[in-house]
VOGU-3710 file (C-alpha; in Angstrom, 3 decimals, decimal comma):
1> mlgpglgkkr> -0,034/-0,021/-0,090  1,618/3,256/-0,853  1,673/6,277/1,620  -0,916/8,884/1,866  -0,268/11,895/-0,760  1,870/9,834/-3,177  1,401/10,675/-6,699  -0,267/14,068/-6,411  1,754/16,766/-8,164  3,445/19,579/-5,914
11> tkgstgitgg> 4,539/23,102/-6,968  6,737/25,688/-5,477  5,295/27,453/-2,499  2,607/24,777/-1,935  1,265/24,781/1,611  2,933/23,128/4,003  5,496/21,377/1,752  8,434/23,960/1,020  10,154/23,432/-2,108  8,062/20,236/-2,916
21> rmkvdaasqr> 7,301/19,074/-6,729  3,746/17,810/-5,735  0,870/19,599/-4,555  -1,269/18,033/-1,758  -3,730/19,415/0,682  -1,918/19,431/3,992  -4,837/18,878/6,005  -6,003/15,906/3,883  -2,580/14,150/4,117  -2,338/14,785/8,037
31> erleqmlsrr> -5,855/13,271/8,572  -5,077/10,490/6,337  -1,721/9,300/8,136  -3,344/9,979/11,515  -6,483/7,364/10,609  -4,107/4,780/9,010  -1,844/4,687/11,784  -4,630/4,457/14,496  -6,245/1,558/12,310  -2,630/-0,136/11,725
41> tleclvccek> -3,192/-0,080/7,959  -0,068/1,851/7,086  2,559/0,095/5,417  6,242/0,607/5,366  7,471/1,233/1,774  10,743/-0,517/2,236  9,505/-3,917/3,966  5,760/-3,677/2,962  4,758/-4,593/6,231  2,275/-3,003/8,643
51> ikhtdkiwtc> 3,312/-0,213/11,067  2,371/-1,071/14,414  1,946/0,949/17,449  4,897/-0,390/19,207  7,196/-0,235/16,276  10,016/2,250/15,861  9,428/4,599/12,922  11,298/7,576/11,202  9,474/10,282/9,076  10,688/11,996/6,131
61> qqcyhifhln> 10,663/15,592/6,631  10,248/16,223/2,916  7,424/13,893/1,910  6,345/12,790/5,089  6,264/9,015/4,484  6,366/6,901/7,612  8,925/3,903/7,746  10,307/1,503/10,212  13,352/2,799/11,941  15,376/-0,537/11,186
71> ctiawanssk> 14,221/-0,592/7,862  15,464/3,069/7,106  18,728/2,281/8,724  19,303/-0,736/6,508  18,072/1,165/3,405  20,455/4,204/4,258  23,450/1,888/4,475  23,140/0,082/1,096  23,196/3,420/-0,569  26,250/3,989/-2,859
81> ldsgwrcpac> 25,909/7,560/-3,009  28,623/9,943/-1,665  26,716/12,816/-0,431  24,096/10,787/1,444  21,253/8,411/0,865  17,673/8,964/-0,889  14,201/8,583/0,613  12,603/5,578/-0,491  9,373/7,564/-1,574  10,394/10,871/-2,614
91> qnvcsdipkq> 14,096/10,462/-3,565  15,252/13,317/-1,263  18,931/13,274/-0,550  19,530/12,837/3,143  22,859/13,334/4,582  22,491/11,847/8,214  21,529/8,150/8,897  18,632/8,339/11,463  19,619/6,457/14,812  17,029/7,342/17,659
101> ytcycgktle> 13,412/7,033/17,433  11,552/10,331/18,095  8,298/11,608/18,046  6,896/13,599/14,989  7,942/17,121/16,501  11,093/15,526/17,710  11,221/16,886/21,296  10,697/13,349/22,777  12,933/10,379/22,457  11,449/6,912/22,511
111> prplpgvvph> 7,506/8,226/23,024  5,140/5,891/24,619  1,670/5,016/23,430  -0,997/7,228/24,924  -4,440/6,706/24,959  -6,518/9,003/22,647  -3,211/10,225/21,254  -1,881/9,487/17,910  0,553/6,465/17,625  4,205/7,714/18,069
121> acgelcektr> 3,270/11,097/19,120  4,279/12,994/22,479  0,877/14,680/23,231  2,527/18,151/23,436  2,361/20,928/20,960  4,354/20,637/17,917  5,979/24,148/17,665  7,869/23,427/14,697  9,124/26,478/12,659  6,836/27,159/9,686
131> rcdhkctilc> 7,750/29,629/6,802  6,691/32,433/8,886  8,059/33,806/12,353  5,034/31,748/14,108  5,170/28,075/15,389  2,617/25,396/14,727  0,199/25,362/17,536  -1,696/21,867/17,182  -0,469/18,864/19,024  2,194/16,649/17,552
141> hpgpcpdcnv> 0,999/14,861/14,488  2,253/13,346/11,417  2,580/14,906/8,218  2,788/18,909/7,105  1,944/21,485/9,602  -1,077/23,328/8,753  -1,253/26,848/7,428  -0,568/29,762/9,974  -3,648/31,386/11,008  -2,324/34,059/13,004
151> mvakpcgcga> -3,882/37,554/12,105  -1,401/40,040/11,181  -1,668/43,616/9,746  -0,030/43,793/6,520  0,593/47,272/4,496  -0,702/47,741/1,043  2,090/48,271/-1,952  2,096/51,908/-1,602  2,405/51,835/2,310  -0,707/54,239/2,707
161> ttqtvkcsad> -3,234/51,793/4,319  -3,033/48,443/6,047  -5,244/45,074/6,178  -5,718/42,419/8,811  -5,175/39,330/7,234  -3,853/35,734/7,834  -0,222/35,185/8,184  -0,307/32,378/5,677  -2,461/34,449/3,035  -0,363/34,998/-0,472
171> teivcgaicg> -2,888/37,669/-1,630  -1,419/40,862/-2,722  -2,987/43,884/-0,760  -3,499/47,042/-2,803  -5,468/50,030/-1,889  -6,586/51,402/-5,363  -5,206/54,701/-4,755  -2,164/56,330/-6,688  1,236/54,982/-5,707  3,064/58,185/-5,257
181> kklscgvhec> 6,259/56,370/-4,665  9,548/58,451/-6,008  10,769/56,792/-8,996  14,141/55,796/-9,718  15,033/59,425/-11,117  14,564/60,761/-7,690  12,464/63,831/-8,955  9,325/62,493/-10,383  6,655/60,081/-8,568  4,713/56,878/-9,716
191> gakchvgpcm> 1,660/57,715/-11,422  0,298/53,960/-11,378  -2,140/52,676/-9,010  -1,043/51,115/-5,764  0,905/47,836/-6,469  3,515/45,344/-5,077  6,940/45,273/-5,978  9,326/47,888/-7,415  8,023/50,842/-9,579  8,954/51,218/-13,196
201> ecdrelrqic> 11,692/53,029/-14,517  10,951/56,778/-15,276  9,850/57,401/-18,992  9,437/61,079/-19,055  11,594/62,914/-21,461  13,591/66,250/-20,427  14,132/69,326/-22,693  17,608/70,611/-21,764  19,209/73,817/-23,012  22,952/74,258/-22,702
211> ycekvgrkvk> 24,189/77,482/-20,619  24,985/79,625/-23,519  21,762/78,920/-25,048  22,918/77,813/-28,530  21,603/74,012/-28,522  19,367/71,914/-26,790  18,675/68,172/-26,697  15,998/65,704/-25,324  16,969/63,019/-23,042  15,139/60,178/-20,603
221> creefkgavn> 15,049/61,287/-17,176  17,675/59,306/-15,172  18,863/59,534/-11,866  22,224/61,567/-12,663  20,031/64,490/-14,150  17,981/64,810/-11,291  15,635/66,902/-13,358  18,120/69,662/-14,306  17,223/71,703/-17,574  20,566/72,963/-18,416
231> yscgevcgrg> 23,803/71,409/-19,420  27,198/72,375/-20,879  27,378/72,113/-24,661  31,360/72,156/-24,579  31,772/74,991/-26,986  33,203/78,423/-26,391  30,547/80,275/-24,592  30,626/83,663/-26,878  28,012/85,634/-24,404  28,664/89,471/-24,853
241> lscgnhtctk> 30,555/90,961/-21,720  29,532/93,667/-19,645  31,524/96,048/-21,729  29,502/95,635/-24,782  32,536/95,317/-26,870  33,947/91,766/-26,178  32,457/88,127/-25,771  33,330/85,477/-23,316  36,224/82,984/-24,329  35,520/80,364/-21,800
251> vchegdceac> 33,951/76,834/-22,304  30,009/77,281/-22,056  29,491/77,506/-18,345  26,712/77,831/-15,439  26,323/81,663/-14,262  27,271/84,872/-15,301  30,473/85,686/-17,447  33,448/87,493/-15,875  34,212/91,128/-16,370  36,239/91,920/-19,556
261> prdvgvvktc> 39,917/91,583/-19,248  40,561/95,093/-20,552  37,927/96,859/-18,536  39,127/100,344/-17,079  38,618/99,176/-13,572  40,549/96,112/-14,143  43,781/97,244/-16,002  45,688/100,051/-13,699  49,271/99,493/-14,883  51,003/99,136/-18,128
271> pcgrselkkr> 51,658/95,939/-19,990  54,603/94,980/-17,934  53,109/95,786/-14,526  55,750/98,300/-13,378  54,251/101,665/-13,798  50,916/102,652/-12,802  48,562/104,511/-15,739  49,009/108,209/-15,291  46,038/108,938/-17,670  42,585/107,315/-17,081
281> rescldpipc> 41,540/105,238/-20,019  37,886/106,096/-21,145  36,818/102,440/-22,627  38,178/99,063/-23,028  38,843/99,655/-26,676  41,377/102,249/-25,542  45,104/101,184/-25,992  47,230/100,589/-22,736  50,166/102,876/-22,259  53,708/101,444/-22,461
291> cdkicgkiln> 56,574/102,676/-20,235  59,915/103,342/-21,058  61,384/100,353/-18,876  62,449/97,152/-20,040  59,585/94,417/-20,217  61,496/91,940/-17,824  58,839/89,166/-18,016  60,063/85,899/-17,311  60,139/83,464/-20,053  60,130/79,745/-20,546
301> cgqpaaphsc> 63,765/79,291/-21,228  66,833/79,411/-19,220  67,847/77,366/-16,005  65,103/77,016/-13,199  67,506/79,091/-10,772  68,114/81,612/-13,508  65,400/82,059/-16,205  65,762/84,325/-19,281  63,397/87,452/-19,132  62,100/89,668/-22,179
311> klpchegpcp> 64,890/92,369/-22,968  62,454/94,465/-24,977  60,811/97,731/-23,851  57,551/97,273/-22,109  55,219/96,172/-24,867  51,559/94,710/-25,018  50,771/91,299/-26,214  53,067/87,973/-25,925  56,913/88,467/-25,695  58,844/87,359/-28,795
321> pcplttlirc> 61,109/84,544/-29,000  64,308/84,422/-26,781  67,385/84,873/-28,960  69,672/83,067/-26,470  70,640/79,373/-25,905  69,815/77,059/-22,892  71,835/74,257/-21,524  69,285/71,326/-21,612  70,065/68,397/-19,590  67,248/65,351/-19,737
331> rcghmdreip> 65,800/63,634/-16,752  67,601/60,361/-17,039  71,233/62,122/-17,788  71,500/60,676/-21,164  71,303/64,140/-22,939  73,434/67,281/-22,240  73,452/70,096/-24,734  72,531/73,667/-25,544  69,835/74,463/-27,874  68,057/77,701/-29,159
341> cgqvttkadd> 65,656/79,062/-26,564  63,025/79,100/-29,473  63,154/75,248/-29,466  62,856/74,862/-25,843  59,268/73,376/-25,074  59,829/72,395/-21,422  61,842/73,278/-18,772  65,466/73,091/-18,709  66,028/70,604/-16,078  62,936/68,571/-17,283
351> arcekkctkk> 63,913/67,855/-20,703  63,269/64,307/-22,236  65,648/62,465/-24,488  64,797/60,275/-27,040  66,295/57,036/-25,159  63,409/54,156/-24,475  63,481/52,510/-21,084  64,074/48,449/-21,709  63,236/47,571/-18,177  60,418/45,289/-17,218
361> rlcgkhrcnq> 57,530/46,766/-15,614  56,282/45,294/-12,213  53,779/43,107/-13,864  56,392/41,247/-15,121  54,787/40,893/-18,665  55,418/44,396/-20,421  58,436/46,485/-20,838  58,422/50,009/-19,902  59,468/51,586/-23,352  59,337/55,093/-22,158
371> rccieiehic> 61,533/57,716/-23,284  63,857/59,221/-20,827  62,622/57,087/-18,122  63,457/58,155/-14,585  61,196/55,783/-12,662  62,624/53,568/-9,798  59,424/51,066/-9,843  58,095/50,804/-13,384  54,196/50,570/-12,732  52,535/49,133/-15,624
381> plpcnhmlac> 49,625/51,627/-16,796  47,901/49,113/-18,938  44,638/47,731/-17,577  44,577/43,948/-16,660  41,257/43,177/-18,210  41,674/39,417/-17,255  38,472/37,398/-16,543  38,033/36,900/-12,984  37,333/33,506/-11,258  33,355/34,318/-11,472
391> gqhrcertch> 33,438/34,130/-15,141  31,492/37,406/-15,456  33,575/40,305/-14,873  37,147/41,451/-15,773  39,502/42,609/-13,600  39,679/46,556/-13,300  43,317/46,913/-11,822  46,211/47,997/-13,659  48,357/45,200/-15,058  50,011/43,396/-12,216
401> sgrcppcvet> 51,832/40,251/-11,139  50,401/37,318/-9,335  46,532/36,248/-9,371  43,853/38,789/-9,892  41,810/39,669/-6,589  38,356/38,179/-6,155  35,282/39,885/-7,871  34,033/42,631/-5,540  30,724/42,887/-7,454  27,837/42,175/-5,398
411> sfdelycecg> 24,015/41,073/-6,320  21,198/42,217/-4,046  18,740/39,698/-5,879  17,669/36,725/-3,718  19,741/33,476/-5,131  17,527/30,695/-5,564  18,524/26,840/-6,478  17,121/25,303/-9,532  13,550/24,301/-8,254  13,467/27,074/-5,948
421> anvlyppipc> 12,949/25,240/-2,448  16,464/26,727/-1,289  17,389/30,374/-1,027  20,453/32,860/-0,496  19,501/36,173/0,701  21,525/39,164/-0,311  24,056/40,488/-0,248  25,467/38,227/-2,577  29,126/38,176/-3,880  29,522/37,757/-7,503
431> gtkpppcnnp> 30,352/33,998/-8,423  28,454/32,504/-5,515  26,910/29,232/-6,614  23,046/28,505/-5,850  22,591/27,105/-2,653  22,764/23,255/-2,507  19,662/21,431/-2,855  18,810/17,756/-1,996  15,235/17,601/-3,834  15,121/15,608/-7,109
441> csrprpcghe> 15,668/17,540/-10,206  12,524/19,007/-11,305  13,206/19,571/-14,914  11,541/17,151/-17,323  13,510/14,904/-19,360  12,790/15,295/-23,199  12,789/11,574/-23,249  9,820/11,435/-20,743  11,817/9,100/-17,989  11,738/10,385/-14,468
451> anhachtgac> 15,039/12,120/-13,224  17,210/10,282/-10,419  19,445/12,943/-9,649  19,205/15,793/-7,082  18,426/19,430/-8,169  21,305/21,066/-9,884  22,743/23,919/-12,077  23,817/23,676/-15,621  22,424/20,787/-18,009  21,000/17,655/-16,771
461> ppctvlckrw> 23,363/14,391/-17,314  22,310/12,221/-20,030  19,511/9,677/-19,013  20,891/6,311/-18,549  17,672/4,300/-18,386  18,212/1,065/-20,411  15,853/0,990/-23,408  15,359/-0,805/-26,840  17,675/0,569/-29,607  18,210/-0,496/-33,412
471> cygkheqrsa> 22,025/-0,478/-34,553  23,335/1,599/-37,321  22,551/-0,740/-40,012  19,226/-2,295/-38,427  20,826/-5,882/-38,117  19,799/-6,541/-34,433  17,747/-4,688/-31,700  19,439/-4,740/-28,135  17,635/-4,279/-24,808  20,229/-2,820/-22,800
481> ipcyqedfsc> 21,279/0,607/-24,359  21,416/3,658/-22,336  18,570/6,267/-23,367  20,688/8,956/-24,299  22,437/6,479/-26,774  20,112/6,720/-30,126  21,666/4,071/-31,957  25,292/1,587/-31,634  27,393/-0,578/-33,664  26,561/-4,188/-33,549
491> glpcgkampc> 29,785/-5,352/-34,893  28,519/-7,205/-37,621  29,564/-6,408/-41,199  27,413/-3,545/-42,658  26,254/-5,421/-45,695  24,676/-2,741/-47,807  24,963/-2,952/-51,418  27,708/-0,581/-52,783  27,136/1,394/-55,818  29,363/-0,769/-58,045
501> gahkcdkach> 26,454/-3,401/-57,541  29,421/-6,312/-57,109  30,453/-5,930/-53,627  28,494/-5,405/-50,364  30,141/-3,172/-47,525  32,551/-4,953/-45,313  32,978/-2,382/-42,578  31,748/-3,284/-39,220  28,176/-1,672/-38,808  28,679/2,007/-38,943
511> lgactlpckq> 27,033/5,360/-38,865  26,257/7,502/-42,142  26,995/6,445/-45,458  29,379/3,634/-46,751  32,789/4,712/-47,847  32,996/5,862/-51,305  34,321/4,575/-53,956  34,359/1,216/-53,607  37,840/-0,241/-52,539  37,294/-3,907/-52,261
521> kcnvkrvqcg> 38,962/-6,566/-54,868  37,054/-7,296/-57,976  35,751/-11,043/-57,902  35,464/-11,596/-61,592  37,166/-15,018/-62,654  40,045/-14,768/-65,113  39,583/-16,675/-68,306  42,890/-18,100/-68,575  43,435/-19,506/-64,873  40,021/-19,013/-63,022
531> hpcgvtcheg> 41,350/-16,799/-60,248  39,412/-13,702/-59,517  40,770/-10,338/-60,968  42,160/-9,306/-57,730  42,172/-5,550/-58,884  40,600/-2,797/-56,977  36,871/-2,553/-57,762  36,542/-1,009/-61,012  34,208/-0,221/-64,258  34,191/-2,008/-67,536
541> pcpdtpcrqm> 36,078/-5,123/-68,175  39,073/-6,395/-66,178  42,528/-5,015/-67,105  44,630/-7,768/-68,555  47,029/-7,840/-65,566  49,449/-10,970/-64,175  47,727/-12,891/-61,979  49,525/-12,938/-58,516  47,347/-15,865/-56,626  49,597/-17,929/-54,918
551> vpvtcpcglq> 49,299/-21,485/-55,949  50,271/-24,894/-53,891  52,775/-27,104/-55,639  54,445/-30,274/-54,488  56,934/-32,704/-55,571  55,733/-35,867/-57,294  55,666/-37,821/-54,247  54,151/-35,044/-52,481  56,514/-34,820/-49,422  57,927/-31,129/-50,549
561> katrpciela> 55,268/-28,425/-50,479  55,576/-24,692/-51,425  53,438/-21,866/-53,163  54,032/-20,174/-56,203  52,223/-16,999/-58,042  50,136/-18,296/-60,685  51,868/-16,227/-63,437  54,930/-18,361/-63,000  52,885/-21,743/-63,693  51,766/-20,441/-66,871
571> eaykeiemah> 54,097/-22,890/-68,880  52,988/-25,763/-66,710  49,371/-25,143/-67,586  50,231/-24,772/-71,092  51,656/-28,329/-71,179  48,461/-29,681/-69,441  46,168/-28,278/-71,996  48,487/-29,512/-75,027  48,313/-32,913/-73,347  44,664/-32,858/-73,036
581> lkdkmadllk> 44,480/-31,865/-76,625  46,702/-34,445/-77,559  44,213/-37,051/-76,029  41,533/-35,713/-78,041  43,274/-35,850/-81,164  44,325/-39,515/-80,746  40,805/-40,510/-79,982  39,708/-38,622/-83,082  42,286/-40,669/-85,307  40,955/-43,734/-83,602
591> dqavdisdin> 37,469/-43,044/-85,163  35,860/-42,367/-81,914  33,528/-39,739/-81,055  35,022/-36,902/-79,418  33,299/-33,956/-77,361  34,882/-31,008/-78,720  32,737/-28,633/-76,387  35,719/-28,880/-73,615  38,903/-29,126/-76,107  39,863/-25,517/-74,769
601> kakrpsvlki> 38,640/-26,301/-71,337  41,326/-28,624/-69,738  40,625/-29,319/-66,189  43,517/-27,867/-64,110  44,806/-30,085/-61,150  44,421/-28,201/-57,901  48,025/-28,968/-56,902  50,764/-29,135/-59,452  53,878/-31,576/-59,051  56,513/-29,425/-60,637
611> lecteecrvl> 59,060/-29,458/-57,492  61,770/-31,915/-57,418  62,231/-34,592/-54,683  64,967/-34,430/-52,306  67,223/-36,753/-50,587  64,379/-36,875/-47,858  62,022/-37,744/-50,346  64,218/-41,075/-51,417  64,630/-41,864/-47,872  61,016/-41,885/-47,030
621> ernrrlaigl> 60,210/-44,173/-50,390  62,748/-46,516/-49,326  61,330/-46,735/-46,021  57,732/-47,171/-47,175  58,891/-50,069/-49,387  60,667/-51,735/-46,622  57,529/-51,535/-44,563  55,538/-53,373/-47,282  58,032/-55,835/-47,689  58,037/-56,596/-43,957
631> qirnpdlsqk> 54,187/-56,234/-43,756  54,375/-53,669/-40,949  51,263/-51,772/-40,248  51,205/-48,132/-39,449  54,935/-47,581/-39,629  57,010/-44,769/-38,628  58,539/-43,615/-42,081  60,509/-40,344/-40,699  63,997/-40,396/-40,608  64,424/-37,890/-37,956
641> ltprysdfmr> 66,332/-38,315/-34,761  64,780/-39,103/-31,592  64,879/-36,043/-29,239  66,750/-36,288/-26,092  64,429/-35,286/-23,145  66,005/-34,589/-20,072  65,243/-36,896/-16,595  63,172/-33,622/-15,122  60,847/-33,658/-18,308  60,373/-37,182/-18,320
651> nwakkdpqfc> 59,480/-37,166/-14,439  57,325/-34,395/-15,037  55,306/-35,793/-17,872  54,748/-38,903/-15,840  53,465/-36,807/-12,868  51,205/-34,275/-15,220  50,588/-35,723/-18,661  47,735/-33,018/-19,395  49,970/-30,195/-18,808  52,651/-31,678/-21,073
661> qkvhekltel> 50,123/-32,196/-23,779  48,773/-28,926/-23,585  52,034/-27,367/-23,880  53,188/-29,597/-26,484  49,986/-28,526/-28,559  50,538/-24,789/-28,060  54,200/-24,951/-29,096  53,054/-26,874/-32,129  50,504/-24,454/-33,087  53,073/-21,712/-32,827
671> vqlakqskqk> 55,527/-23,085/-34,937  53,016/-24,051/-37,570  51,765/-20,444/-37,419  55,202/-19,027/-37,729  55,919/-21,273/-40,656  52,701/-19,843/-42,476  52,974/-16,364/-41,586  54,654/-13,648/-43,633  56,510/-12,163/-40,416  59,582/-13,542/-39,144
681> srsysfesmn> 58,382/-14,725/-35,829  55,420/-15,177/-33,938  54,878/-15,304/-30,112  52,463/-16,940/-27,690  52,191/-15,825/-23,823  51,378/-18,862/-21,527  49,387/-18,339/-18,405  50,907/-17,576/-14,862  52,326/-20,794/-13,436  54,956/-21,713/-10,634
691> rdkrhfvhey> 58,711/-22,051/-10,817  58,787/-25,899/-11,821  56,097/-25,529/-14,658  58,070/-22,629/-16,025  61,296/-24,748/-15,930  59,486/-27,482/-17,935  58,214/-25,057/-20,526  61,750/-23,365/-20,785  63,016/-26,927/-21,584  60,125/-27,891/-23,975
701> cehfgcesaa> 60,862/-24,622/-26,070  64,594/-25,765/-26,772  63,082/-28,890/-28,346  60,931/-26,553/-30,708  63,578/-24,205/-31,468  61,791/-21,388/-29,944  63,097/-18,856/-27,647  61,528/-18,244/-24,206  61,614/-15,555/-21,582  59,815/-15,009/-18,369
711> ydaepnrniv> 57,795/-11,619/-17,400  56,420/-10,097/-14,456  56,734/-10,822/-10,751  55,367/-13,423/-8,683  52,774/-14,824/-8,517  51,807/-13,606/-11,984  55,262/-14,399/-13,572  54,547/-16,091/-17,114  56,450/-17,087/-19,922  56,339/-15,777/-23,359
721> atafkdkswl> 57,556/-18,310/-26,209  58,636/-17,053/-29,692  58,837/-19,138/-32,914  60,809/-18,116/-35,755  59,893/-18,924/-39,298  63,419/-20,151/-40,499  65,013/-21,439/-37,224  61,905/-23,409/-35,304  60,889/-26,822/-35,873  58,754/-29,625/-34,909
731> psmsllefiq> 60,110/-32,665/-32,833  59,779/-35,948/-34,363  57,928/-37,059/-31,302  56,281/-35,688/-28,451  57,162/-36,186/-24,812  54,178/-38,307/-24,164  55,063/-40,358/-27,096  58,659/-40,680/-25,869  57,158/-41,846/-22,595  54,917/-44,428/-24,078
741> rengqrkvpg> 57,743/-45,946/-26,094  59,898/-46,324/-22,991  57,009/-48,153/-21,239  56,983/-50,582/-24,001  53,280/-49,599/-25,121  54,201/-49,326/-28,840  55,715/-52,856/-30,121  56,886/-53,228/-33,842  54,512/-56,302/-34,877  56,013/-59,250/-36,583
751> pvlskgtlgk> 55,206/-60,556/-40,247  51,702/-61,317/-40,789  51,459/-64,795/-42,201  48,650/-64,699/-44,621  46,752/-67,828/-45,790  46,947/-67,216/-49,345  48,633/-65,047/-51,998  47,707/-61,357/-52,377  45,869/-60,713/-55,465  46,595/-57,885/-58,003
761> setvalklpg> 43,487/-56,182/-56,855  44,657/-56,532/-53,216  46,808/-53,928/-51,723  48,595/-52,884/-48,246  46,871/-49,714/-46,945  49,759/-47,910/-45,434  48,958/-44,561/-43,392  51,275/-41,900/-42,194  50,966/-41,241/-38,465  49,877/-37,971/-37,062
771> rgqrgtpsge> 51,804/-35,827/-34,575  49,880/-37,052/-31,347  49,065/-40,393/-32,987  50,685/-43,739/-33,429  49,009/-46,950/-34,537  48,917/-49,764/-32,126  47,714/-53,170/-32,618  44,482/-54,267/-30,951  45,745/-57,723/-29,818  48,923/-58,722/-28,320
781> tvdyfdnppv> 51,963/-58,686/-30,523  55,422/-60,260/-30,371  58,206/-57,949/-30,746  60,436/-60,393/-33,064  63,097/-57,963/-33,738  63,398/-55,926/-30,597  64,740/-53,053/-32,373  64,711/-49,543/-31,186  62,611/-46,944/-32,599  63,650/-45,493/-35,764
//
């Protein structure tokens, strides 16, 4: 039986369930829990057993489901999450494992059943903290606390009036009057009706005129303007002065212009300032009388302690250039020379030379490069502009060494987690991560599967629910493919028809179109030899290229074997065709019927016997004839020497013949593979084994002409055997065969006395023995010759 309230949707801000995803009626859930606990019909979702009055319980504070305490502890201990464990009902992540049995409000340990009280309750006031400042006022209870019913006075949006409402009421209180709050500009007031939340930005336009009244503009009312109707346009003022003859030469400014600089009341001395005017001027337009003294005004040239002065008589206007020279010393001391005063642009002790400073600045990244530098500490004036750790703002300091300081920007907005259950209140430093939340992720997946991870920021991890998916080529459907993986490669050949029409794609099951053009080998059979064309897939007739197909060849007795390219056997095939044609002609001369349909289609043998027999072939033929003469069944016709196996190997073979046979088979396969391979050598790694077994393998490798080496440390030490194409061989008999001969299990049979003579149609069947098999007679045989094995 599922717990009460399970399966109903919750949303952010639902009554009594903060931050939940499912909306339930708190009173209904609480009443159903109390009723089911009293009737003993509530089941634990872990063990599916009824919860009794005497059982110890634990309650989830997120979904309010009730479980056995022991079941909860076992469930939590079986969790594999690093951050905690999940509630079996709501999947909320809990960090601590419950260890004590408490009542619903958590104030009483080991509560005892009381008559008339809900099971597992303490009978006292709940007093749990709710979303407001008031505590729960009902008795200790299961499920969520009811809404706060305390009546409080809440102001309206503009603050003009107040209303008495329930503390838990979420209704917005408005009075209907004009808001009247100051807007962001600080000058105008909000003209909207009473509302909750901040007022809108001021949207009024200001008509501003510059102080000199030449130009005007329209701007949006903002905080920096503060309702001002005038501004400076940056041009020369140009307004007429009080004298009526001249205009103001200052930049457009606030207030009245200053008095005329040539006004009668302002000018009271001659231009050099040494003599007072004896005759009063009538207007600012009258010239200023000059005295007969030397001007003596200080010029910009000369040494700072003895600057040059104007040597002309008193005069109006600026002084002419000085005809003297000035000794100039730059600040850094690199330049020291005299130049005409007319070329001096700075003070004599503050001149600048053209020498660039090559020292590094304090940031350690840039060089100074200033002309005539005298700085002791070369501070870098460039802006740092590196991205700060917050990832949103850049460093505003000048270029510096070391790491940039933390971001000092601060937000005054509340920072919520993704589902809105947890919040951080301002001020919030820039770069602060959203508060951690253990609620299940509330974002729906596009696939429709339920998320099984906690609330998080950023993109959700891919869905890993196992689903049925077809492979790329639609070869097979599998049931254990993660949901996020749309398709997969089954590993089978693609099999799609290539555009050439002759081949199918031989790549492993893949995504997208097959590789073009087709690069497989042409399979059209050649007319001459019947081998496939072998050229890369092409259009039109096959090109006339030599056939490189490797063909097996042997000696006449079949002992010597090799392979040759088909093109090298063309002469042999021609001889076969000529012999076939000769037979046809002979039949034709005998007046016999001849089938001429296959006259040019002589059947080629599968193996050509064009190699020459060697001494080994002649020895084998001699032994075969001798065996026939002696009537020996299953003779060993080889002429190879018997291997000399050591006592250690023979003793080990008697103790563990299965291991010996396994090593022999592996080494035999390795040597045969090396002989057939195009590479110089092939290797095989034996499994890990003890010291004695490794000793046995090392010795056995010597009888095959193989090299062996041990790798890794105990107890994982193993042997890698290497067989060479030109140096390795197969021993004439295995170790087990050698032991069998030592024990007398293989005896040479005596001559078989036949009752009659052999007819012409009767033959003696001789069969060459295999590597691991020797023929033994079924009955008892007598060793007439007592010969050692050949």
